[in-house]
C-alpha positions, 0 to 999 in steps of 0.5 A, spaced: 805 083 418 807 091 418 805 096 423 801 102 422 804 106 428 807 112 426 811 117 431 808 124 431 811 129 426 813 133 432 816 127 436 820 123 431 823 117 434 830 117 435 835 111 434 837 106 440 844 108 440 842 115 442 838 112 448 841 115 454 840 109 459 840 101 458 834 096 460 839 091 463 834 085 464 827 083 468 827 085 475 820 082 476 813 079 474 807 081 478 801 076 478 794 078 481 788 073 483 782 074 487 786 070 493 794 069 494 792 062 496 792 058 489 798 062 487 802 060 493 800 053 492 803 053 485 809 058 485 811 057 493 809 050 494 810 046 487 815 050 484 819 052 490 820 059 490 822 062 496 817 068 500 822 073 501 817 079 504 810 081 504 808 088 502 801 091 503 798 098 501 792 101 502 793 106 497 795 101 491 789 096 494 794 090 494 797 085 499 803 081 495 807 076 497 814 077 494 817 071 492 824 070 488 827 065 483 835 066 482 840 069 486 844 075 487 844 080 481 840 075 477 834 074 482 828 075 479 822 077 484 815 074 482 810 078 486 803 074 488 798 079 489 791 080 491 786 086 492 785 088 499 778 090 497 775 087 491 771 093 489 776 098 489 782 100 484 787 099 482 784 092 481 790 088 481 787 081 480 783 083 474 789 082 469 792 076 472 799 078 469 799 084 472 806 087 470 813 086 468 818 090 471 825 092 468 832 093 471 834 100 468 841 103 469 839 110 470 831 111 471 831 119 471 834 119 464 830 113 462 823 117 464 825 124 461 828 120 454 822 116 453 817 121 455 820 126 450 819 120 445 811 120 446 811 114 452 805 115 457 807 114 464 802 112 470 801 118 475 805 118 481 812 119 478 818 116 480 817 113 487 820 108 492 817 101 490 815 095 495 822 092 494 825 099 496 828 101 489 826 107 485 820 105 480 815 108 476 810 105 471 809 106 463 802 106 462 798 100 459 794 105 454 796 111 450 793 117 449 793 123 444 798 127 448 803 120 449 801 115 443 806 110 446 804 105 451 805 098 454 799 096 449 795 093 455 801 091 459 803 095 465 811 096 465 814 097 471 821 101 470 826 099 476 832 103 478 838 098 478 842 098 484 850 098 483 851 091 484 846 089 478 849 094 473 856 091 474 853 084 474 850 086 467 856 090 465 860 084 466 856 079 462 856 084 456 864 084 456 864 076 456 
């Protein structure tokens, strides 16, 4: 199957070797439900993930348990989310796989470069996320101005701390 997507003539795609940043690995996945209780039964009680924190935000309409699998720089968060108000946006429970978070070695360069390539970002820009890292979100839907998106998936780009960057660099050297 071939794709019918073509970049706009005024914004040709640049080869990957010109990319001024690296996607290092998965930082998190976020799963939403009307209530965290059933999510906790599976992910914490049965699968054994450790709850490492909780984040509540009226602005983001979320109450989330931050869980972890793995350790050190290879730890991956599994965020179990429920809305504070079922009738408000964002509705973190309406897409069960809410978003995927990617470790990025240079978030500002990544956002600038991807924007120049036609990638649409969600409002809010780069800001501090629930885990304390700088983040921004790639929009799940494209538009005329920015024809490239997550195609239905919200993608969180997360600035990797130095120890994560070093650990992934060491893997690349192996």
